[in-house]
N, C-alpha and C positions, 0 to 999 in steps of 0.2 A: 404664821410663818416666822421662823427665827432668822434674824438677819445679823450677819457679822458687822459690828460697828467698830469705829476707830477707837484707839486707846492711847493714853498718855504714857503707858509703860513701854510700848514698842512703836517705832515708826516702820510700818510694813509696806514695802513696795515690790512691784513686779519688776522683772528685768527691764521693762519698757520705761522705767523711771528715767533711764538715760536718754530716751528719745521722744516719748509721748506721755500722755496723761493717764494711761490705764493704771488702776491701782486695785489692790485686793486688801480688804480690811478684815480683821477678826477680833473677837472679844476674848479677853484673857481672864475674865472672872470665872470662878469655879463653877463648872456645870454639874449639878447634882446627879448622882447615879439613880436613875429611875428604873425599877425592875419591870420594864415593859418592852415589848417589841415595837419597833418603829418602821414605817415605810418611809424611807428617806430618798429624796430626789436631789442630787447635787448637780449643779450646772456651772460651768466656767463662763463668766461674762465679765463686764466691767467691774462688777462687784459680786463676790461669792455669796450665794444664798443656800440655805439648807431648809427644805420643807419637811416637817415631821408631822406624823399623824399617829397618836397612840392607839394601839389596838389591844389585843389580849395580853395578859401577863406573860412574861418570859418563862418558858419551861426549860430549865437547865438540866438536860439528861446526863446524869453522872454514871450511867451504866457502862462498866468497863468493856463489856462485850461489843457494844456499839462503837466505842472509841478505838478499840483495837483494830477494827476493820479499816481505819484510815491508813495504817502503816502498810507499806508495800516494798517489794524487792527493788532496789535501785538499778538492777540490770534489766529486768523484763517488765517492771511496774505492776506485776500481778500481786494481789494481796498475800500477805504472809500469815502463817499459822503461829499463834502465840503458844509457847511451851514453857510451863513453869508456874510462877506465882499467879493465882487467879485474879488478883487485884492489880489494877493499873495505877501505879504510883511511883514516886521518886525512888522508893526502896525496891521496886520490883525488877529493876534491870539486873542486879546481881542475882544469879541463880536462875535467870530466865533466858530463853533464846527465841529467835524468830526463824521460822523455816519457810522457804519458798518451795511450793510443790511443783512449780514449773522448772526452775533452774536447779532444784535439789540442793540449794545452798543454805547453810545455816549461819545466822548472824547471832553471835553470843553477846550477852550483856556483861559489862564490868561493873565495878562498884558504883560508879557515878552515871554511866550512860550506855546506850546501845551504839555500836559502831555500824552504821548503815551506809558506808562508802562502798563503791564497787570493788575496791582492793581489800576490803575487810577480810581478815583471815590469811592473807598472803604472807609467806614466811621470808621470801628472798626479794620481793619486789616492794620498792618504796617510791612513791610519787611525790615530786616536789612541785610547788606552785610558785607563781610570781612573787616578788619581794613583798608586795602589799599584803599578800595572804600569809606567807611564811612568817612575817614579822609578828603577827598575832598568835602564832603557835608557840612562841618562845615563852618559857616560864616567867621571865622577867617582865615582859609587856603584859602578860595575862595577870600577873600579880598587881601591876600598877594601874590597870585599866579603871577600876573604881576607886583607886587610891591616889587620884590626882590627874590621870590622863583624860578621862571623860569630862572632868570638871573644867578643863581648859577650853572646852568647846563653847563656853559662854562668850568667849571673845569673838567668836565667829557669828554670834546671834542665836545660838541654841539656848532656849529658855530653861533647860534642865528636865530630867525624866518625868517628874510629877506634873509639871506644867505642860510638857509635850503630850502626856497621856490625856490631860484635860482637853487639849486642843484637838486631839484625834477622836474624841468620843463621838462627835457628830458623824464623822466618817464611818465609825464602827457600828452605828445603830442598826443597819440592816443585818448585821451578823451576830448581834447579842444573843446569847444562849447557845451559840454554836462553838465550833473549835477554832483555835487560833494558833498559827505557827509563827514563832518569833525567829525569823531567819537571820543568820549571822548575829546571834544573840549576845556574843561576847561573854561576859561574866554573868549574864542573866538579869540585869537590872530591870528591863522591861517585862520579861517573862514572869518575874516575881511579882511585879505590880499587877499584871494581868491575872495571875492566880489569886492574889489577895483580894481583887475586886469582886470575885464571885460571879462575874458576868459571862463566863465561858465554861462549856462542858469539858473541854480538854485544852491544856496549854502545853505546847511542845517547844522547848528551848532547843534550837538547832544551831550548830556551829561546826566549822571544819576543824577548829582548834581543840585538841584534847585538853590542853591546859586551861583554856577558857571554861570548858564544861566542868573541869575539876574545881575551878574557882567558884563557879555557880553552885555546885554541889555543897561546897564548904559554907558558902553564905547561907544557903537554905538550912543546913544543919544547925547553924547558930541562931536562927530565928525561932522565937517561941510561937507556938500555935500556928505555924505555917501550914496552909492547906496542901498537903503532899499528895492527896488523892487526885488522880487524873492530871498529874503534872509529871512529865518525863523529859529527860535530856537525851538528845540524839546527835551523834556525829554524822554529818553528811555533807556532800558537795552541793553547793547552791545550783550548780548546773545539771544535777542529777538527783532530784528530790525523791526521797523514799516514801512517796504517798500515792495512793491510787488516783487516777484521773478523776477530776470533778468531785473530789471528796472533802475539800477544805473550804471553810467558810471565810476565813480571813488570813492573810499573810501580812505580817508587819516586818519591816526592815529598818531599824534605826541606825542612822549614820553608817550605812553599810554599802550602798550601791557603788560608791566611788572606789571601794576596795575590791570589787568583784573582777576576776580576770576577763570575763566577757559579760557585761551587763545585758546585752541582747539575749544571750543564751539563758541567763538566769531569769530574766523577766518572762521569756517564753515558757520556761519550766513553771514559773509561778502561775502563768495563765493556764497551763495544762492542768495543774492540781486544783485550781479554784473551781468551785461549783458555779453554775450559771447564777449570776447575781452576787457572786462572791467578791470580796473587797481586798484590794492591795493598797496598803498605806505605808509610806516610806518617808524618811528624812535624809537629807544629804547636804553637802555644801554646793552652792550654786556658782557657776562661772559666767560672769557677764563681761562687760568691758570690751576692749579691742578684739579679743578672740571671737566674740559673738557678732561683731558688726563689720569687721574687715575680712572679706571672704578669704584672702590668701593666707591669713594667719590661722584659720581653723585647722587645715590639714597639717600645718607646721606644729601646732599644739599636739595633735594626735600622734604625729611621728615621734615627737620628743617623749611622750608618755609610753609609746610602744617600745622604744629603745631602752628607756630607763626602767621599765617594768613598774612604774610608780602608779599613783592613784589616777582615776579617771573622773575628772570633774566636768559636768555638763551644764549647758544653759537650760533655762525653763523650756524653750522651744524643742530642744533636743530630748528632754525628758518626756514631753508630751508626744513627740514623734515616735520615741521608743515604745511607749505604752501602746500607741495605736498600731504600730507595726507588729506587736506581739498579741494583738487581738483584744486589747483592753480599751474600754470606752469611758466617756464621762470624766476625762481628766480635769482635775481641779487642784489648786495649790494655794498656800499662804506663805508669805515671805517675811523675814526679818534679817536684813543685811545679807550675809552669806548663807544663812539658814533657810531651807525650804522644806516644807512638808507638803507632799502631794499624794493624791489618791486617784485610782481608776478602778473600774469594775469589769467583771466578766459579763458579756452580754447574756441576757436571758433568752 
């Protein structure tokens, strides 16, 4: 049994540090990538444990025809037919299209990505989102995201992308060798890490912002020896995911859930697309303090955020309740100040 132990790098506490002695510890030393499948059992208790049992070697199926079946129409959720480049890769979007045989709608690819939003192809209709979503669609913020914006998260307790990947590896063990969706990927810092790890058969970098996806495309083009096969960029709404039901092994959302217009709708969608036993792993800023412990302040906080259209920050209990309400079980989390990484799974 591998046990998370305390470390002198971080002081990690649950929200209950304000009122009782419950704590969650984790180990920050680098976890080696072992090319094996694991049966992992994660349980949330006074201390977080991960039980692992190595079995057969991971078989990473890179067959494009298998991976293409994951993509679906965002209107009817029926699988789409791939037309164009027979290879599934970063370069395959340009010149390829996806056709829904049910809705008879065609989704065309552009140079950097496929547009799989419901309004894709509309000429006169444009849909605006709340401020927290529209902000990241601007070219300026998209350009800054990996050039100073994301680096400032360290002040809230975020350890940085590479260390966050090391921390989430235990949560990802049940899905190694399968596909992974990097939801609200931004400029793709995590999706690029996932692709270079070689641990997944398909990596989908998904975001609503066209400019974020363009930035991701540019970053990948500049990297030498980047594994472009079975790595695609998709524009989609987190509340209407373009994947077949029960077809996804893992969904990751890094520093994203607090930006979603409706976290409950988004997590419900994630639950829909996850296969039984599939894993949802996410990070966000946590909200404790008086909003969590004084009852009449909680609706006041929610009303302020609804009026302003700003970010939605939740407490640990609210995150667990949200996952449970959307059909996910086995909630577990680790904390460092305002930073929280949590996971939940689709029941088998």
